[in-house]
ROBA-717551 format. One record per atom (N, C-alpha, C): residue in three letters; x, y negated, z negated. Coordinates in steps of 0.1 Angstrom, whole numbers, padded with zeros to 4 digits, always signed. Layout:
ALAXYZ ...
This chain:
MET+0008+0012+0000 MET+0000+0000+0000 MET+0009-0012+0000 ARG+0007-0021+0010 ARG+0014-0034+0011 ARG+0007-0045+0004 SER+0014-0052-0005 SER+0007-0061-0014 SER+0008-0075-0010 ILE-0004-0082-0011 ILE-0005-0096-0008 ILE-0007-0104-0022 GLY-0001-0115-0023 GLY-0002-0123-0035 GLY-0010-0136-0031 PHE-0020-0139-0039 PHE-0028-0151-0037 PHE-0023-0162-0046 VAL-0019-0174-0040 VAL-0015-0186-0047 VAL-0026-0196-0045 ASP-0031-0202-0056 ASP-0042-0211-0055 ASP-0041-0222-0066 PHE-0048-0233-0063 PHE-0049-0243-0074 PHE-0059-0238-0085 TYR-0070-0232-0081 TYR-0079-0225-0090 TYR-0085-0213-0081 LEU-0087-0202-0088 LEU-0090-0190-0080 LEU-0104-0189-0075 SER-0114-0193-0084 SER-0128-0191-0080 SER-0132-0202-0071 GLU-0129-0201-0058 GLU-0133-0210-0048 GLU-0137-0202-0035 TRP-0143-0208-0026 TRP-0150-0201-0015 TRP-0140-0192-0007 HIS-0128-0197-0004 HIS-0119-0189+0004 HIS-0114-0177-0004 ALA-0109-0179-0016 ALA-0104-0168-0024 ALA-0115-0158-0028 ASN-0128-0163-0029 ASN-0139-0154-0032 ASN-0142-0145-0020 ASN-0139-0149-0008 ASN-0143-0141+0004 ASN-0132-0134+0011 TYR-0119-0139+0010 TYR-0108-0133+0018 TYR-0105-0118+0014 PRO-0106-0114+0001 PRO-0102-0100-0002 PRO-0111-0090+0006 ALA-0124-0093+0006 ALA-0133-0083+0012 ALA-0131-0083+0028 TRP-0129-0095+0033 TRP-0126-0096+0048 TRP-0113-0089+0052 LEU-0103-0091+0044 LEU-0090-0084+0046 LEU-0092-0069+0046 SER-0100-0064+0036 SER-0102-0050+0035 SER-0110-0045+0047 GLU-0119-0053+0052 GLU-0127-0049+0064 GLU-0118-0047+0076 ILE-0108-0057+0078 ILE-0099-0056+0089 ILE-0089-0044+0087 ASN-0085-0041+0075 ASN-0077-0029+0071 ASN-0085-0016+0076 GLU-0097-0015+0072 GLU-0105-0003+0076 GLU-0107-0002+0091 LYS-0109-0013+0097 LYS-0110-0013+0112 LYS-0097-0009+0119 ASN-0086-0014+0114 ASN-0073-0012+0121 ASN-0065-0001+0115 GLY-0069+0005+0104 GLY-0061+0016+0098 GLY-0049+0011+0091 THR-0049-0001+0086 THR-0037-0007+0079 THR-0039-0006+0064 ASP-0029-0009+0057 ASP-0029-0007+0042 ASP-0025-0019+0034 PHE-0030-0031+0038 PHE-0027-0043+0031 PHE-0038-0045+0020 ALA-0034-0051+0009 ALA-0044-0053-0002 ALA-0040-0065-0010 VAL-0049-0073-0015 VAL-0046-0084-0024 VAL-0044-0078-0038 LYS-0032-0078-0043 LYS-0028-0071-0055 LYS-0025-0081-0066 TYR-0020-0093-0063 TYR-0016-0102-0073 TYR-0022-0116-0070 ALA-0023-0124-0081 ALA-0028-0137-0080 ALA-0023-0146-0091 TRP-0021-0159-0087 TRP-0017-0169-0097 TRP-0024-0182-0093 ALA-0028-0190-0103 ALA-0034-0203-0101 ALA-0029-0213-0111 GLU-0028-0225-0106 GLU-0023-0236-0115 GLU-0033-0239-0126 LEU-0046-0240-0122 LEU-0057-0243-0131 LEU-0063-0229-0135 ASP-0065-0227-0148 ASP-0071-0215-0153 ASP-0086-0214-0150 ILE-0092-0225-0152 ILE-0107-0225-0151 ILE-0111-0233-0138 SER-0119-0226-0130 SER-0123-0232-0117 SER-0133-0244-0120 PRO-0130-0256-0115 PRO-0140-0267-0116 PRO-0152-0265-0108 ARG-0152-0255-0099 ARG-0164-0252-0091 ARG-0175-0245-0099 ASP-0171-0235-0107 ASP-0181-0227-0114 ASP-0177-0222-0128 GLY-0166-0227-0133 GLY-0162-0224-0147 GLY-0156-0210-0148 VAL-0154-0203-0137 VAL-0148-0189-0138 VAL-0133-0190-0140 SER-0128-0182-0150 SER-0114-0183-0153 SER-0106-0174-0143 SER-0093-0176-0143 SER-0084-0167-0135 SER-0085-0153-0138 ALA-0086-0150-0151 ALA-0087-0136-0156 ALA-0100-0130-0152 GLN-0111-0137-0152 GLN-0124-0132-0148 GLN-0124-0130-0133 TRP-0118-0139-0125 TRP-0117-0137-0111 TRP-0109-0124-0108 CYS-0098-0122-0114 CYS-0089-0111-0112 CYS-0096-0098-0115 GLU-0103-0098-0127 GLU-0110-0086-0131 GLU-0121-0082-0121 LYS-0128-0092-0116 LYS-0139-0089-0106 LYS-0133-0084-0093 ASN-0121-0088-0089 ASN-0115-0085-0076 ASN-0105-0074-0077 GLY-0103-0068-0089 GLY-0093-0057-0090 GLY-0079-0062-0087 VAL-0075-0074-0092 VAL-0062-0080-0089 VAL-0055-0083-0102 GLU-0042-0081-0102 GLU-0033-0084-0113 GLU-0030-0099-0114 LEU-0033-0105-0126 LEU-0030-0119-0128 LEU-0016-0121-0132 CYS-0008-0129-0125 CYS+0006-0132-0128 CYS+0007-0144-0137 ALA+0017-0143-0146 ALA+0019-0154-0156 ALA+0025-0166-0149 SER+0032-0164-0138 SER+0039-0175-0132 SER+0039-0173-0117 LEU+0042-0184-0110 LEU+0043-0184-0095 LEU+0055-0175-0091 GLU+0066-0176-0099 GLU+0078-0168-0096 GLU+0075-0153-0098 GLU+0067-0149-0108 GLU+0064-0135-0109 GLU+0056-0130-0097 LEU+0046-0138-0093 LEU+0038-0134-0081 LEU+0047-0132-0069 CYS+0057-0142-0067 CYS+0065-0141-0055 CYS+0075-0129-0056 GLU+0079-0125-0067 GLU+0088-0113-0069 GLU+0080-0100-0066 LYS+0068-0100-0071 LYS+0060-0087-0070 LYS+0054-0085-0056 SER+0050-0096-0049 SER+0042-0094-0037 SER+0051-0092-0025 ASP+0046-0084-0015 ASP+0053-0082-0003 ASP+0050-0094+0007 TYR+0038-0099+0006 TYR+0034-0110+0015 TYR+0027-0120+0006 ILE+0027-0133+0010 ILE+0021-0143+0002 ILE+0011-0151+0010 LEU+0000-0155+0004 LEU-0011-0163+0010 LEU-0014-0174+0001 VAL-0010-0186+0005 VAL-0012-0199-0003 VAL-0026-0204+0001 LEU-0035-0206-0008 LEU-0048-0210-0006 LEU-0049-0225-0009 ALA-0056-0229-0019 ALA-0059-0244-0022 ALA-0064-0251-0010 PRO-0074-0246-0003 PRO-0079-0252+0009 PRO-0084-0266+0008 SER-0089-0269-0004 SER-0094-0283-0006 SER-0084-0292-0012 ASP-0072-0287-0015 ASP-0062-0295-0021 ASP-0048-0293-0014 PRO-0047-0298-0002 PRO-0035-0296+0006 PRO-0023-0304+0000 GLU-0026-0313-0009 GLU-0015-0321-0015 GLU-0007-0311-0025 LYS-0013-0300-0028 LYS-0006-0290-0036 LYS+0003-0280-0028 HIS+0002-0280-0015 HIS+0009-0270-0007 HIS+0024-0271-0008 LEU+0029-0283-0006 LEU+0044-0285-0007 LEU+0049-0281-0020 GLN+0042-0285-0031 GLN+0046-0281-0044 GLN+0048-0266-0046 TYR+0038-0258-0041 TYR+0039-0244-0042 TYR+0049-0238-0032 ALA+0050-0244-0020 ALA+0060-0240-0010 ALA+0074-0241-0015 ARG+0077-0251-0023 ARG+0091-0252-0028 ARG+0096-0240-0036 THR+0086-0233-0042 THR+0090-0220-0048 THR+0088-0208-0039 VAL+0076-0208-0033 VAL+0072-0196-0025 VAL+0082-0193-0013 LEU+0086-0204-0006 LEU+0093-0202+0006 LEU+0108-0198+0003 THR+0112-0199-0009 THR+0126-0195-0012 THR+0127-0180-0013 TYR+0116-0172-0013 TYR+0117-0158-0014 TYR+0118-0150-0001 GLY+0116-0158+0010 GLY+0118-0152+0023 GLY+0107-0142+0028 LYS+0096-0143+0021 LYS+0085-0133+0025 LYS+0075-0140+0034 PRO+0070-0133+0044 PRO+0060-0139+0053 PRO+0049-0146+0046 THR+0046-0158+0049 THR+0037-0166+0041 THR+0026-0173+0050 TYR+0014-0171+0047 TYR+0003-0178+0054 TYR-0001-0190+0044 ILE-0002-0202+0049 ILE-0007-0213+0041 ILE-0020-0218+0047 ASP-0030-0219+0039 ASP-0044-0221+0044 ASP-0045-0236+0049 LYS-0056-0238+0056 LYS-0059-0252+0061 LYS-0063-0260+0048 THR-0061-0273+0048 THR-0053-0281+0057 THR-0039-0279+0053 PHE-0030-0276+0063 PHE-0016-0273+0060 PHE-0009-0282+0051 ALA-0011-0295+0053 ALA-0004-0306+0045 ALA-0013-0318+0046 PRO-0011-0327+0036 PRO-0019-0340+0036 PRO-0014-0350+0047 ASP-0001-0348+0052 ASP+0004-0357+0062 ASP+0015-0349+0070 LEU+0019-0356+0080 LEU+0030-0350+0089 LEU+0043-0348+0082 GLY+0047-0357+0073 GLY+0059-0357+0066 GLY+0060-0344+0058 GLU+0050-0341+0050 GLU+0050-0329+0041 GLU+0050-0317+0050 ALA+0043-0317+0061 ALA+0042-0305+0070 ALA+0056-0302+0075 GLN+0063-0313+0079 GLN+0077-0311+0085 GLN+0086-0306+0074 GLU+0084-0311+0061 GLU+0093-0306+0050 GLU+0091-0291+0048 MET+0078-0286+0049 MET+0076-0272+0046 MET+0082-0264+0057 PHE+0082-0268+0069 PHE+0089-0261+0080 PHE+0104-0261+0078 ARG+0109-0272+0074 ARG+0124-0272+0071 ARG+0127-0262+0060 LEU+0119-0262+0049 LEU+0122-0253+0038 LEU+0121-0238+0043 ALA+0111-0235+0052 ALA+0109-0222+0057 ALA+0122-0218+0065 GLU+0126-0227+0073 GLU+0138-0224+0082 GLU+0150-0222+0073 LYS+0152-0230+0063 LYS+0164-0229+0054 LYS+0165-0216+0048 HIS+0153-0210+0044 HIS+0153-0198+0036 HIS+0149-0186+0045 GLY+0148-0188+0058 GLY+0145-0177+0067 GLY+0131-0171+0065 THR+0122-0179+0061 THR+0108-0175+0058 THR+0099-0178+0069 LYS+0092-0168+0074 LYS+0082-0170+0085 LYS+0069-0175+0079 ILE+0064-0186+0085 ILE+0051-0191+0080 ILE+0042-0194+0091 PHE+0029-0195+0088 PHE+0020-0201+0098 PHE+0007-0206+0090 SER+0000-0215+0097 SER-0012-0221+0091 SER-0022-0224+0103 THR-0035-0223+0100 THR-0044-0227+0110 THR-0058-0229+0103 SER-0067-0236+0110 SER-0081-0236+0107 SER-0087-0223+0113 ALA-0096-0217+0106 ALA-0103-0205+0112 ALA-0110-0208+0125 LEU-0114-0221+0127 LEU-0121-0224+0139 LEU-0113-0222+0152 ARG-0100-0221+0151 ARG-0092-0218+0163 ARG-0096-0204+0168 TYR-0101-0195+0160 TYR-0105-0182+0164 TYR-0119-0180+0168 ALA-0126-0191+0170 ALA-0140-0191+0176 ALA-0139-0185+0190 THR-0145-0174+0193 THR-0144-0168+0206 THR-0151-0176+0217 GLU-0159-0186+0214 GLU-0165-0195+0223 GLU-0155-0203+0230 LEU-0143-0206+0224 LEU-0133-0214+0230 LEU-0126-0207+0241 GLU-0127-0194+0242 GLU-0120-0186+0252 GLU-0125-0189+0266 LYS-0137-0194+0267 LYS-0144-0197+0280 LYS-0142-0211+0285 CYS-0134-0219+0277 CYS-0133-0233+0281 CYS-0123-0236+0291 GLY-0114-0226+0295 GLY-0105-0228+0306 GLY-0094-0239+0302 ASN-0092-0248+0312 ASN-0082-0258+0310 ASN-0088-0272+0312 PRO-0096-0276+0301 PRO-0104-0288+0303 PRO-0097-0301+0304 GLU-0102-0310+0312 GLU-0097-0324+0313 GLU-0105-0333+0303 SER-0117-0329+0300 SER-0124-0336+0289 SER-0131-0326+0280 LEU-0132-0330+0268 LEU-0136-0321+0257 LEU-0145-0328+0247 LEU-0156-0323+0244 LEU-0165-0328+0233 LEU-0166-0317+0222 LEU-0163-0321+0210 LEU-0164-0311+0199 LEU-0172-0318+0188 THR-0181-0310+0182 THR-0188-0315+0170 THR-0186-0306+0158 GLY-0187-0311+0146 GLY-0186-0303+0134 GLY-0189-0311+0122 GLY-0192-0304+0111 GLY-0196-0310+0099 GLY-0187-0307+0087 GLY-0193-0309+0075 GLY-0185-0307+0063 GLY-0188-0318+0053 SER-0184-0316+0041 SER-0187-0326+0030 SER-0180-0339+0031 ASN-0168-0339+0037 ASN-0160-0351+0038 ASN-0151-0350+0050 LEU-0148-0362+0056 LEU-0139-0363+0068 LEU-0125-0358+0066 PRO-0118-0362+0055 PRO-0104-0358+0054 PRO-0102-0342+0053 GLU-0111-0335+0047 GLU-0110-0321+0045 GLU-0114-0313+0058 TYR-0125-0318+0064 TYR-0131-0310+0075 TYR-0126-0315+0089 LEU-0120-0326+0090 LEU-0115-0331+0103 LEU-0105-0321+0110 VAL-0098-0314+0102 VAL-0088-0304+0107 VAL-0094-0294+0116 HIS-0106-0290+0113 HIS-0113-0280+0122 HIS-0114-0285+0136 LEU-0118-0297+0138 LEU-0120-0303+0151 LEU-0107-0304+0158 VAL-0097-0309+0151 VAL-0084-0312+0157 VAL-0077-0298+0161 GLU-0079-0288+0152 GLU-0073-0275+0155 GLU-0079-0269+0167 MET-0091-0271+0170 MET-0097-0266+0183 MET-0092-0274+0195 ALA-0091-0287+0193 ALA-0087-0296+0204 ALA-0073-0294+0209 VAL-0063-0292+0200 VAL-0049-0292+0203 VAL-0046-0280+0213 PRO-0050-0268+0211 PRO-0047-0258+0221 PRO-0055-0258+0233 LEU-0067-0264+0233 LEU-0075-0265+0245 LEU-0070-0276+0254 LEU-0066-0287+0249 LEU-0061-0298+0257 LEU-0046-0295+0262 ASN-0038-0289+0252 ASN-0025-0285+0256 ASN-0017-0296+0262 ASP-0018-0308+0256 ASP-0012-0320+0262 ASP-0010-0330+0250 PRO+0002-0335+0247 PRO+0004-0344+0236 PRO-0005-0355+0236 MET-0011-0358+0224 MET-0020-0369+0223 MET-0013-0382+0219 VAL-0017-0393+0225 VAL-0010-0406+0223 VAL-0018-0417+0216 TYR-0031-0417+0218 TYR-0039-0427+0213 TYR-0052-0421+0206 VAL-0056-0427+0195 VAL-0068-0423+0189 VAL-0076-0435+0184 ARG-0089-0433+0183 ARG-0098-0444+0179 ARG-0110-0438+0172 ILE-0115-0444+0162 ILE-0127-0439+0155 ILE-0138-0450+0155 GLU-0150-0446+0158 GLU-0162-0455+0156 GLU-0171-0449+0145 GLU-0177-0458+0138 GLU-0186-0454+0127 GLU-0200-0454+0133 VAL-0208-0443+0132 VAL-0222-0442+0136 VAL-0230-0437+0124 GLY-0234-0446+0115 GLY-0240-0442+0103 GLY-0230-0434+0095 GLU-0234-0422+0090 GLU-0225-0413+0083 GLU-0215-0406+0092 ALA-0218-0406+0105 ALA-0210-0399+0115 ALA-0197-0407+0118 ARG-0187-0400+0123 ARG-0175-0406+0128 ARG-0172-0400+0141 GLN-0171-0409+0151 GLN-0168-0405+0165 GLN-0153-0408+0167 CYS-0146-0397+0170 CYS-0131-0398+0171 CYS-0128-0396+0186 TYR-0121-0406+0192 TYR-0117-0406+0206 TYR-0102-0403+0206 VAL-0098-0394+0215 VAL-0084-0391+0217 VAL-0080-0391+0231 GLU-0069-0397+0235 GLU-0063-0397+0248 GLU-0050-0390+0248 THR-0047-0382+0258 THR-0034-0375+0259 THR-0025-0382+0269 VAL-0012-0377+0269 VAL-0002-0382+0278 VAL-0007-0381+0293 GLY-0013-0370+0296 GLY-0017-0367+0309 GLY-0031-0372+0313 GLY-0037-0381+0304 GLY-0050-0387+0307 GLY-0062-0378+0303 LYS-0060-0367+0297 LYS-0071-0360+0292 LYS-0078-0367+0280 VAL-0091-0365+0279 VAL-0099-0372+0268 VAL-0106-0362+0260 ALA-0107-0364+0247 ALA-0115-0356+0238 ALA-0123-0366+0229 VAL-0135-0362+0226 VAL-0144-0369+0216 VAL-0147-0358+0206 LEU-0143-0361+0193 LEU-0145-0352+0182 LEU-0155-0359+0173 THR-0167-0354+0171 THR-0177-0360+0163 THR-0179-0352+0150 TRP-0177-0359+0139 TRP-0179-0353+0126 TRP-0191-0360+0119 ALA-0199-0352+0113 ALA-0210-0357+0104 ALA-0213-0346+0094 PRO-0217-0350+0082 PRO-0219-0339+0072 PRO-0227-0327+0076 SER-0238-0329+0084 SER-0246-0317+0087 SER-0245-0313+0101 LEU-0235-0317+0109 LEU-0234-0313+0123 LEU-0230-0299+0124 PRO-0236-0291+0133 PRO-0231-0278+0136 PRO-0218-0279+0145 TYR-0210-0268+0145 TYR-0199-0268+0154 TYR-0203-0264+0168 THR-0199-0272+0177 THR-0202-0270+0191 THR-0190-0274+0200 VAL-0190-0269+0212 VAL-0179-0273+0221 VAL-0185-0275+0235 TYR-0181-0286+0242 TYR-0184-0288+0256 TYR-0171-0291+0263 ALA-0167-0284+0273 ALA-0155-0286+0281 ALA-0157-0287+0295 ALA-0150-0296+0302 ALA-0152-0298+0316 ALA-0138-0301+0322 GLY-0136-0296+0334 GLY-0123-0298+0341 GLY-0125-0298+0356 GLU-0116-0304+0363 GLU-0116-0304+0378 GLU-0116-0289+0383 GLY-0125-0286+0392 GLY-0125-0273+0398 GLY-0130-0262+0389 GLN-0136-0265+0378 GLN-0141-0254+0369 GLN-0155-0258+0364 LYS-0163-0248+0362 LYS-0176-0251+0357 LYS-0176-0255+0343 SER-0184-0265+0339 SER-0184-0270+0326 SER-0190-0259+0316 VAL-0186-0260+0304 VAL-0189-0250+0294 VAL-0195-0257+0282 TYR-0207-0252+0277 TYR-0212-0257+0264 TYR-0215-0245+0256 ALA-0212-0245+0243 ALA-0215-0234+0234 ALA-0217-0239+0220 SER-0226-0234+0213 SER-0227-0235+0199 SER-0219-0224+0192 ILE-0210-0228+0183 ILE-0200-0219+0178 ILE-0207-0210+0167 LYS-0209-0198+0170 LYS-0216-0189+0161 LYS-0208-0176+0159 SER-0196-0174+0165 SER-0188-0162+0164 SER-0182-0161+0150 ASP-0178-0149+0147 ASP-0172-0146+0134 ASP-0157-0149+0133 PHE-0155-0162+0134 PHE-0141-0167+0135 PHE-0132-0164+0123 PHE-0138-0163+0111 PHE-0130-0159+0100 PHE-0124-0145+0101 LYS-0131-0136+0107 LYS-0126-0122+0108 LYS-0114-0123+0118 GLY-0115-0131+0128 GLY-0104-0133+0138 GLY-0092-0138+0131 LEU-0093-0147+0122 LEU-0082-0153+0114 LEU-0076-0142+0105 MET-0085-0134+0098 MET-0080-0123+0089 MET-0071-0113+0097 ALA-0076-0110+0109 ALA-0069-0100+0117 ALA-0055-0106+0121 ASP-0054-0119+0124 ASP-0041-0124+0128 ASP-0032-0126+0116 ILE-0038-0129+0104 ILE-0029-0129+0092 ILE-0022-0116+0090 LEU-0030-0105+0091 LEU-0024-0092+0089 LEU-0014-0088+0100 LYS-0017-0092+0113 LYS-0007-0090+0123 LYS+0006-0098+0121 PHE+0004-0110+0116 PHE+0016-0118+0112 PHE+0024-0111+0101 TYR+0018-0106+0091 TYR+0025-0100+0080 TYR+0032-0087+0086 GLU+0026-0080+0095 GLU+0032-0068+0100 GLU+0044-0071+0109 SER+0042-0081+0118 SER+0053-0084+0128 SER+0063-0094+0123 GLY+0059-0102+0113 GLY+0068-0113+0109 GLY+0069-0125+0118 GLU+0060-0125+0129 GLU+0061-0136+0138 GLU+0047-0143+0138 PRO+0047-0156+0138 PRO+0034-0163+0139 PRO+0027-0161+0152 PRO+0014-0162+0152 PRO+0006-0158+0165 PRO+0006-0169+0175 PHE+0011-0181+0172 PHE+0012-0192+0182 PHE+0023-0201+0178 ASP+0027-0209+0187 ASP+0039-0218+0185 ASP+0036-0227+0173 PRO+0045-0227+0162 PRO+0043-0235+0151 PRO+0043-0250+0154 ALA+0048-0254+0165 ALA+0048-0268+0169 ALA+0033-0273+0170 GLN+0024-0264+0173 GLN+0010-0268+0174 GLN+0005-0272+0160 THR+0010-0266+0150 THR+0006-0270+0136 THR+0010-0284+0133 LEU+0022-0287+0137 LEU+0027-0300+0135 LEU+0020-0311+0143 GLU+0016-0307+0155 GLU+0008-0315+0164 GLU-0006-0318+0157 VAL-0012-0308+0152 VAL-0025-0309+0145 VAL-0023-0319+0133 MET-0013-0317+0126 MET-0011-0326+0114 MET-0008-0341+0119 ARG-0001-0342+0130 ARG+0002-0356+0135 ARG-0011-0363+0140 ILE-0020-0355+0147 ILE-0032-0361+0152 ILE-0042-0364+0140 ARG-0043-0355+0131 ARG-0052-0357+0119 ARG-0047-0369+0112 GLU-0034-0371+0109 GLU-0029-0382+0102 GLU-0033-0395+0109 ALA-0031-0395+0122 ALA-0034-0407+0130 ALA-0049-0411+0130 LEU-0058-0400+0130 LEU-0072-0402+0130 LEU-0076-0408+0116 LEU-0070-0403+0105 LEU-0073-0409+0092 LEU-0069-0423+0091 ARG-0058-0427+0097 ARG-0054-0441+0098 ARG-0064-0449+0106 ALA-0068-0443+0117 ALA-0078-0450+0125 ALA-0092-0452+0118 ALA-0095-0443+0109 ALA-0107-0444+0101 ALA-0108-0456+0093 GLU-0096-0462+0089 GLU-0095-0473+0081 GLU-0097-0486+0089 CYS-0096-0485+0102 CYS-0098-0497+0111 CYS-0107-0493+0123 PRO-0120-0491+0121 PRO-0129-0486+0131 PRO-0128-0495+0143 GLY-0129-0488+0155 GLY-0129-0496+0168 GLY-0116-0500+0173 ILE-0105-0497+0166 ILE-0092-0501+0170 ILE-0084-0489+0175 TRP-0078-0489+0187 TRP-0069-0478+0191 TRP-0056-0478+0183 VAL-0053-0466+0178 VAL-0041-0464+0170 VAL-0032-0455+0178 GLU-0019-0459+0179 GLU-0009-0451+0187 GLU-0004-0440+0179 
């Protein structure tokens, strides 16, 4: 049995509550033997529901580690969570990445480009393979979008800083062209994010609290595509996490993660000055 260690700010949160069962499902499907065996959290009591780390571990059949170092020593592979607290990721990475064990770091990878770059530098220094993504990258609806010249994406969530990454994570591989200018317009609660690339491609990313995830893609010489995103993208992510642990190689160019962080940071700057193009 190959062991995975969960690192979190607090354990009883949506991702940690669902990932163990999904990982087990992928194991059963593919005949692999990975399992979440260890966990550590900075906060003992979850502010979400008052569940303690010990209670979470008992429920999930996981051993609670007394320190982050203990978890890193015992685990074969490491999964850093704290999905709502990306400002914690670099703090944890400074310990985790020194152990040289393949490490997945949940979305949002970092609060800004600078911290994202520092984590990659740490990983390179210690020979540690890492990757990070939004699960929305694994929406099968995106596979039909071809090579779009224009792209419209919608999506929701409780707040822009946390959920914007999903839209950017879908846009970066689809456009496959460095983005150079961004602008945000306020439409009530919604935020309309405009992006232009070096090659003149255009994307409009619309976020609002209750919007469903959808994609519209159009390009010269190809039929336009519209889809409401309903595929089981989290299972696709779980499968790629286990493939990454097995092979030691990330499933896509890590430069895309830095591009996602660069664009997200620029859009959050643009949100502070609506209507103004930000380079």
